[in-house]
C-alpha positions as CSV (number, residue, x, y, z in Angstrom):
1,M,31.8,-14.2,-10.9
2,A,30.5,-16.2,-8.3
3,K,26.7,-16.1,-7.7
4,N,25.2,-14.3,-4.5
5,K,24.4,-16.8,-1.8
6,I,20.9,-18.1,-1.5
7,D,19.2,-16.8,1.0
8,F,15.5,-16.9,0.4
9,V,13.4,-20.3,-0.3
10,I,10.3,-19.0,-2.1
11,L,6.9,-21.4,-1.6
12,E,4.3,-20.0,-3.7
13,S,0.7,-21.4,-4.9
14,C,-0.1,-21.1,-7.9
15,D,-3.4,-22.6,-10.1
16,G,-3.6,-25.4,-7.4
17,Q,0.2,-26.3,-7.4
18,L,2.9,-25.2,-5.0
19,E,6.3,-24.1,-6.3
20,L,9.5,-23.6,-4.6
21,H,12.2,-21.3,-6.1
22,R,15.6,-20.4,-4.5
23,G,16.2,-16.7,-4.3
24,R,19.6,-14.9,-4.1
25,G,20.4,-11.2,-3.1
26,G,17.4,-10.6,-0.9
27,Y,13.7,-10.9,-1.6
28,S,12.3,-9.9,-4.3
29,W,9.9,-12.6,-5.7
30,K,6.5,-11.1,-7.3
31,G,4.9,-14.4,-8.4
32,Q,5.7,-16.1,-11.9
33,K,3.9,-14.1,-14.8
34,G,1.4,-15.7,-16.4
35,K,0.2,-17.5,-13.5
36,K,-2.5,-16.5,-10.7
37,L,-0.6,-16.3,-7.5
38,E,-2.7,-17.5,-4.8
39,W,-0.3,-16.5,-1.8
40,I,3.5,-16.3,-1.3
41,L,5.8,-17.5,2.1
42,P,9.1,-16.1,1.8
43,I,11.6,-18.6,3.6
44,I,14.9,-17.4,5.0
45,V,17.8,-19.8,4.3
46,Q,20.1,-19.4,7.6
47,D,22.7,-22.2,6.1
48,N,21.8,-24.3,3.3
49,A,19.0,-23.7,1.3
50,D,19.2,-27.6,0.2
51,E,18.9,-28.7,4.1
52,I,15.1,-26.8,3.5
53,L,14.3,-28.4,0.1
54,K,15.1,-31.6,1.4
55,I,12.5,-31.1,4.4
56,I,9.9,-30.1,2.0
57,Y,10.6,-32.6,-0.6
58,N,10.5,-35.7,2.1
59,L,7.5,-35.0,3.4
60,P,5.0,-37.6,2.3
61,E,2.1,-35.5,1.9
62,W,4.7,-33.6,-1.1
63,N,3.9,-35.5,-4.7
64,S,5.5,-34.3,-7.5
65,V,4.4,-33.0,-10.7
66,G,6.1,-32.2,-13.8
67,K,9.7,-32.8,-15.0
68,G,11.1,-31.6,-11.4
69,R,10.8,-32.1,-7.8
70,E,10.0,-28.7,-7.4
71,C,6.3,-28.5,-8.0
72,S,3.4,-30.6,-5.8
73,Y,-0.4,-30.8,-6.1
74,D,-1.3,-28.5,-3.5
75,S,-3.6,-29.5,-0.2
76,K,-4.5,-28.4,2.9
77,E,-2.4,-31.4,4.4
78,L,0.7,-30.6,2.5
79,R,0.1,-27.1,3.6
80,S,-0.3,-28.2,7.2
81,A,2.6,-30.4,7.3
82,I,5.2,-27.7,6.0
83,W,3.5,-25.1,7.9
84,Q,4.7,-26.6,10.9
85,K,8.4,-27.6,9.1
86,I,9.3,-23.9,8.5
87,F,7.0,-21.7,10.4
88,P,9.8,-20.4,12.8
89,L,11.6,-19.2,9.2
90,I,9.0,-17.3,7.8
91,S,10.4,-13.9,7.0
92,I,7.6,-11.7,8.4
93,N,8.5,-8.6,6.7
94,D,8.5,-9.7,3.2
95,L,5.1,-11.1,3.5
96,R,2.7,-9.0,1.4
97,E,0.2,-7.0,3.8
98,V,-3.6,-7.3,3.2
99,N,-4.5,-4.2,1.7
100,E,-6.9,-2.5,3.9
101,N,-7.9,0.1,1.3
102,G,-9.8,-1.9,-1.7
103,S,-12.3,-0.6,-4.2
104,L,-15.3,-2.2,-2.0
105,T,-17.4,-0.4,0.6
106,D,-17.4,-1.6,3.8
107,L,-20.7,-3.2,3.4
108,E,-20.1,-4.9,0.3
109,R,-16.9,-6.3,2.2
110,L,-19.1,-7.7,4.8
111,N,-21.4,-9.2,2.1
112,K,-18.9,-10.8,0.4
113,T,-17.7,-12.3,3.6
114,R,-20.9,-13.7,4.3
115,T,-21.5,-15.4,1.0
116,K,-17.9,-17.3,1.4
117,G,-18.7,-17.9,5.2
118,R,-14.9,-17.3,5.8
119,Y,-11.9,-14.7,6.3
120,N,-11.0,-13.0,2.5
121,D,-8.3,-10.6,2.4
122,D,-8.4,-10.3,-1.8
123,D,-6.5,-7.8,-3.3
124,D,-9.7,-5.6,-3.6
125,M,-11.0,-6.6,0.1
126,I,-10.8,-7.4,3.5
127,S,-13.1,-8.9,6.1
128,I,-14.5,-6.4,8.9
129,G,-14.0,-7.0,12.0
130,S,-12.7,-10.5,11.4
131,D,-11.1,-12.3,14.5
132,E,-8.9,-14.9,12.3
133,C,-5.6,-13.7,12.8
134,Y,-3.0,-15.3,14.1
135,T,0.3,-15.4,16.3
136,F,3.9,-15.3,14.5
137,Y,6.2,-18.0,15.9
138,K,8.7,-15.6,17.7
139,D,6.1,-13.5,19.1
140,V,5.2,-17.1,20.9
141,D,9.0,-17.3,21.9
142,T,9.1,-13.6,23.2
143,I,6.1,-14.6,25.8
144,V,7.1,-17.7,26.8
145,N,10.6,-16.8,27.4
146,H,9.2,-13.9,29.7
147,F,8.1,-16.5,32.3
148,G,11.2,-18.4,32.0
149,K,12.0,-22.1,31.9
150,D,11.0,-23.0,35.2
151,Y,7.5,-22.1,35.3
152,W,6.7,-24.3,32.3
153,K,8.1,-27.5,33.8
154,N,5.7,-30.7,34.2
155,K,2.5,-28.2,33.3
156,V,-0.1,-29.2,31.2
157,V,-0.8,-26.3,28.6
158,Y,-4.4,-25.9,26.8
159,M,-4.6,-23.7,24.1
160,N,-8.3,-23.4,23.6
161,C,-8.1,-21.4,20.1
162,D,-5.5,-22.9,18.5
163,D,-5.8,-25.6,15.9
164,A,-2.9,-28.2,15.9
165,G,-1.0,-28.1,13.3
166,Q,-2.0,-24.0,12.2
167,S,-1.3,-22.2,15.1
168,A,1.9,-20.9,16.1
169,F,1.3,-21.6,20.0
170,W,1.1,-25.5,19.2
171,I,4.0,-25.9,16.9
172,Y,6.4,-23.9,19.3
173,F,5.1,-26.1,22.5
174,Y,5.6,-29.3,20.4
175,N,8.9,-28.1,18.9
176,N,10.1,-27.1,22.9
177,F,8.5,-30.0,24.7
178,K,11.5,-31.9,26.0
179,N,13.3,-28.8,26.5
180,L,10.4,-27.1,28.6
181,K,9.9,-30.5,30.0
182,L,6.1,-30.0,29.7
183,K,3.5,-32.7,30.8
184,Q,0.9,-32.5,28.1
185,I,-0.2,-30.1,25.5
186,I,-3.4,-30.0,24.5
187,S,-5.6,-28.3,21.5
188,T,-9.4,-27.5,20.7
189,R,-10.1,-26.7,17.3
190,Y,-13.4,-24.7,16.9
191,D,-15.1,-25.9,13.6
192,G,-16.6,-21.9,12.8
193,S,-19.6,-23.1,11.7
194,K,-22.4,-21.1,12.9
195,L,-20.6,-17.5,12.4
196,D,-22.8,-14.7,13.7
197,F,-23.1,-11.6,11.4
198,S,-25.4,-9.1,12.6
199,G,-27.5,-11.7,14.2
200,C,-27.6,-13.9,11.0
201,L,-26.3,-17.4,10.9
202,F,-24.0,-18.7,8.1
203,K,-22.5,-22.1,7.8
204,N,-18.9,-22.3,6.4
205,Q,-17.2,-25.2,4.3
206,W,-17.4,-27.5,7.2
207,N,-20.3,-30.0,8.6
208,E,-22.3,-28.4,12.0
209,Y,-20.3,-30.4,13.9
210,D,-16.5,-30.5,13.0
211,G,-14.8,-29.6,16.2
212,F,-11.9,-31.7,17.7
213,I,-8.9,-32.1,20.2
214,I,-5.4,-33.2,20.0
215,K,-3.4,-34.1,23.2
216,Y,0.2,-34.6,22.8
217,D,2.3,-36.1,25.8
218,G,5.8,-36.1,24.2
219,K,5.5,-39.5,23.0
220,K,1.8,-40.1,20.9
221,M,-0.5,-37.8,19.7
222,V,-4.5,-38.7,20.4
223,K,-7.1,-36.9,18.7
224,I,-10.6,-36.8,20.0
225,P,-13.1,-37.9,18.0
226,P,-10.2,-40.2,15.7
227,N,-10.3,-39.6,12.1
228,G,-13.2,-40.8,10.4
229,S,-15.7,-40.7,13.6
230,K,-18.0,-37.9,13.5
231,S,-18.2,-35.1,16.3
232,N,-20.5,-34.0,19.1
233,F,-19.1,-30.5,19.3
234,H,-18.1,-27.0,18.0
235,G,-14.7,-27.0,19.8
236,S,-15.9,-23.3,20.8
237,Y,-13.4,-22.1,24.0
238,S,-16.9,-21.9,26.2
239,E,-18.1,-25.3,25.1
240,K,-19.0,-28.1,27.5
241,E,-16.1,-30.5,26.2
242,C,-13.8,-27.4,26.5
243,M,-14.2,-26.1,29.7
244,N,-14.2,-29.5,31.1
245,I,-10.4,-29.2,30.0
246,A,-10.1,-25.9,31.5
247,N,-11.6,-27.0,34.6
248,N,-9.9,-30.2,35.2
249,E,-7.1,-30.7,32.8
250,A,-4.9,-27.7,32.5
251,D,-2.7,-25.8,34.3
252,V,-1.9,-23.1,31.6
253,I,-4.2,-21.7,29.4
254,I,-2.4,-19.7,26.8
255,T,-3.7,-18.8,23.3
256,N,-4.8,-15.6,20.6
257,P,-8.4,-15.4,20.9
258,P,-10.7,-13.8,18.8
259,F,-10.6,-9.7,20.2
260,S,-14.0,-9.2,19.3
261,K,-14.7,-11.9,22.0
262,F,-11.8,-10.7,24.3
263,E,-14.3,-9.9,27.7
264,H,-15.8,-12.9,27.6
265,F,-13.0,-15.2,27.3
266,F,-10.9,-13.7,29.8
267,K,-13.8,-13.6,32.5
268,C,-14.5,-16.8,31.3
269,M,-10.9,-18.7,31.1
270,L,-10.8,-16.7,35.3
271,S,-13.6,-18.9,36.2
272,T,-11.3,-21.9,36.2
273,G,-9.0,-20.6,38.6
274,K,-6.1,-21.9,36.3
275,D,-3.2,-19.8,34.8
276,V,-4.2,-17.4,32.0
277,I,-2.1,-15.8,28.9
278,C,-3.8,-14.5,26.2
279,L,-3.4,-11.6,23.4
280,G,-6.2,-9.1,23.2
281,S,-6.1,-5.8,21.2
282,K,-4.0,-2.5,23.1
283,T,-7.2,-0.9,24.1
284,S,-8.7,-3.8,25.9
285,A,-6.6,-2.2,29.1
286,Q,-9.0,0.4,28.6
287,Y,-12.3,-1.6,28.9
288,T,-14.2,-0.4,31.6
289,W,-14.6,-4.0,33.4
290,T,-11.1,-4.6,33.7
291,K,-10.9,-1.8,36.8
292,E,-11.5,-4.0,39.4
293,L,-9.2,-6.5,38.4
294,W,-6.4,-4.4,37.8
295,N,-3.5,-5.6,39.9
296,K,-5.6,-8.6,41.4
297,K,-6.4,-10.9,38.4
298,F,-5.6,-8.6,35.5
299,F,-2.0,-8.0,34.9
300,V,-0.1,-6.8,31.1
301,L,3.3,-8.1,30.0
302,P,5.9,-5.7,28.8
303,Y,6.0,-6.5,25.2
304,R,3.6,-4.9,22.1
305,F,2.9,-7.0,18.8
306,D,2.2,-5.2,15.8
307,W,1.7,-7.8,13.3
308,F,-0.4,-10.8,12.8
309,L,-1.4,-13.7,9.6
310,T,-4.0,-14.2,8.3
311,P,-5.3,-17.7,6.5
312,T,-3.6,-16.7,3.2
313,Y,-0.6,-15.8,4.7
314,K,-0.5,-12.0,4.2
315,R,0.3,-9.9,7.3
316,K,-2.2,-7.8,9.2
317,N,-1.4,-4.8,11.2
318,A,-3.7,-5.1,14.8
319,T,-1.6,-4.0,17.7
320,A,-2.1,-6.4,20.5
321,L,-1.0,-6.8,24.3
322,V,-0.5,-9.5,26.3
323,Y,-2.7,-10.0,29.0
324,T,-2.6,-12.8,32.0
325,N,-4.0,-13.4,35.7
326,I,-0.2,-14.2,36.6
327,K,1.2,-11.5,38.8
328,Q,3.5,-9.2,37.2
329,R,6.1,-7.4,39.1
330,H,8.2,-5.1,36.2
331,K,8.1,-1.6,37.2
332,T,8.7,1.3,34.8
333,D,12.0,3.7,35.1
334,K,10.2,6.6,32.9
335,I,9.2,8.2,35.9
336,K,10.6,12.4,36.6
337,P,9.4,15.4,38.0
338,L,6.3,17.5,35.9
339,S,8.5,20.0,34.5
340,E,10.9,17.6,33.1
341,I,8.1,15.7,31.2
342,P,7.8,16.0,27.4
343,K,4.0,16.2,25.5
344,Q,2.1,17.2,28.3
345,Y,-1.0,19.2,28.6
346,Y,-4.4,20.1,30.4
347,D,-7.7,19.3,28.7
348,S,-10.7,21.4,29.3
349,K,-11.5,20.1,32.4
350,G,-8.4,20.8,34.1
351,M,-7.2,17.2,33.9
352,L,-3.2,16.9,33.0
353,V,-2.5,14.3,30.4
354,V,1.3,12.9,29.6
355,D,2.7,10.4,27.3
356,N,5.0,7.8,28.0
357,F,6.6,9.4,30.8
358,V,4.4,10.1,34.7
359,P,5.2,12.5,37.4
360,N,6.7,11.9,40.9
361,D,5.9,15.2,42.1
362,Y,2.0,15.4,41.2
363,Y,-0.5,14.2,43.6
364,K,-3.9,14.7,41.8
365,P,-5.2,12.4,39.5
366,F,-3.8,12.4,36.0
367,A,-4.1,10.9,32.5
368,I,-2.0,8.7,30.6
369,S,-2.0,6.5,27.8
370,V,-1.4,2.3,27.5
371,S,2.5,2.9,27.5
372,P,3.3,3.4,31.1
373,M,0.8,0.4,32.0
374,Q,2.4,-1.9,29.8
375,N,5.7,-1.0,31.1
376,G,4.7,-1.3,35.3
377,V,3.5,2.2,36.0
378,L,1.0,0.1,38.4
379,N,3.9,-1.5,40.2
380,S,6.1,1.5,40.2
381,G,3.9,3.6,43.3
382,Y,0.5,4.5,41.3
383,K,-2.6,3.0,41.4
384,L,-5.4,2.8,38.7
385,L,-8.6,5.3,39.5
386,Q,-10.4,5.2,36.2
387,C,-10.1,2.7,32.8
388,S,-11.5,5.0,30.1
389,Y,-11.3,8.8,29.8
390,R,-11.5,10.8,26.7
391,P,-9.7,14.3,26.9
392,I,-11.0,17.5,25.0
393,V,-8.6,20.5,23.9
394,D,-9.9,22.7,22.0
395,N,-13.4,21.5,21.0
396,K,-11.4,18.4,19.7
397,Y,-11.3,14.9,21.1
398,K,-7.9,13.4,22.3
399,F,-7.1,9.6,22.5
400,K,-8.9,7.6,25.2
401,R,-7.1,7.8,28.4
402,T,-6.7,5.8,31.9
403,I,-6.7,8.3,35.3
404,I,-3.9,7.0,37.6
405,V,-2.7,8.8,40.7
406,K,0.1,8.4,43.2
407,E,-0.6,5.8,46.2
408,L,1.0,7.9,48.2
409,D,0.2,11.7,49.0
410,D,2.5,14.6,49.6
411,K,2.7,13.7,52.8
412,G,3.6,10.2,52.7
413,K,0.5,8.7,53.6
414,P,-2.1,6.7,51.3
415,N,-3.5,8.9,49.1
416,K,-7.4,7.8,49.4
417,A,-9.2,11.2,48.5
418,F,-9.9,10.3,45.3
419,D,-11.1,6.6,45.3
420,N,-14.7,7.0,44.6
421,L,-14.8,9.8,42.5
422,K,-16.2,9.3,39.1
423,F,-14.3,11.9,36.5
424,E,-16.6,13.0,34.3
425,E,-15.7,13.4,30.1
426,S,-16.4,17.1,28.6
427,K,-18.5,17.0,25.4
428,I,-17.7,18.2,22.3
429,K,-19.9,21.8,21.6
430,K,-21.4,21.8,17.9
431,E,-21.0,25.0,16.3
432,G,-23.9,27.7,17.4
433,Q,-25.3,24.9,20.1
434,F,-25.5,27.7,22.8
435,R,-27.5,30.4,20.1
436,L,-31.3,30.7,20.8
437,F,-31.8,33.4,18.2
438,K,-30.7,33.7,14.5
439,N,-29.3,36.9,13.5
């Protein structure tokens, strides 16, 4: 009886060694018994597993240990070399997921993260508010293809929150350099040497200054400073050296910045006057500061990404959208008469709230979720009035909303009556709040 086809190659780190295994008939590998499993990468086999194994075995960083060729001493250099080759083949759905419900309290997790000075997602903990979540290769492909091949021609692409060799953005543009006809790609790596947790400073395993710049023009790679030389900067996106690249060399700035610094990052990059494309949390669309930018310098692509990669090769849920200052013209087709819209209601202040669909016969302001904005409602005859509004129904808060209105009133004239209004939110009434005397 024929064996099932090899459809996975499993790369795992156990006890300081990297080991390769073949998998048949679907992914089911849980690690070897008796060995401490640090991480697993399930690699999808498209044609021949031996081709993938050969790629890894032939890496100069792969130093065989034991009797066979399928084990090597683990090292940062080896992982980086493998990562650049196999990132596009990672099976995202089969990656282990971060345990968000460990036994530690939030404070204990935070203190443990402070102690180690790095991201942690051990079985019993995760770092609170960690920004170390990386984009998957296929998501970068979706973003790049959205703008079309001609857009990237002769462009200098700057990734200012990306470690070359580790970042999906860098690996994607490096792999597709000729196909996209790029002029140059640049990456700046932040050393993470000063991490701020609640006003306290902590140092990680790197030296105080360990940032660097990588440039590639299709022929040669240049590292600044060169290996063996001491760096004099951290590599943060707002640092002088990095802003100099953004202002004077880059045509496009594209990255996955720290979600917690999204406002500062986006405003900082807007100041350069360059094209900016970056990921941000879904809630960024409802930040108050974005109101004046919508339909001028702030747009959202019609995609949503729900999974990101941690530094220990696990997947973490964090819903994100792609924001840009490049004008987007896609329109929503989810427009219908109010009477036909499901999931609609009025809050305690009489504000109409709808989900997914927007009404074509309602001329007062109404509240929507982020989805219609992502789908292009602001290019479809509607305008933004207020980014943040929280409805109350039956004395309970509902999800935060955005208020929009049709651009034309019922007479076909510009609908300006509500442009300067502030729509105040209700407050939840506590039980017995208005009782003056006890019985």
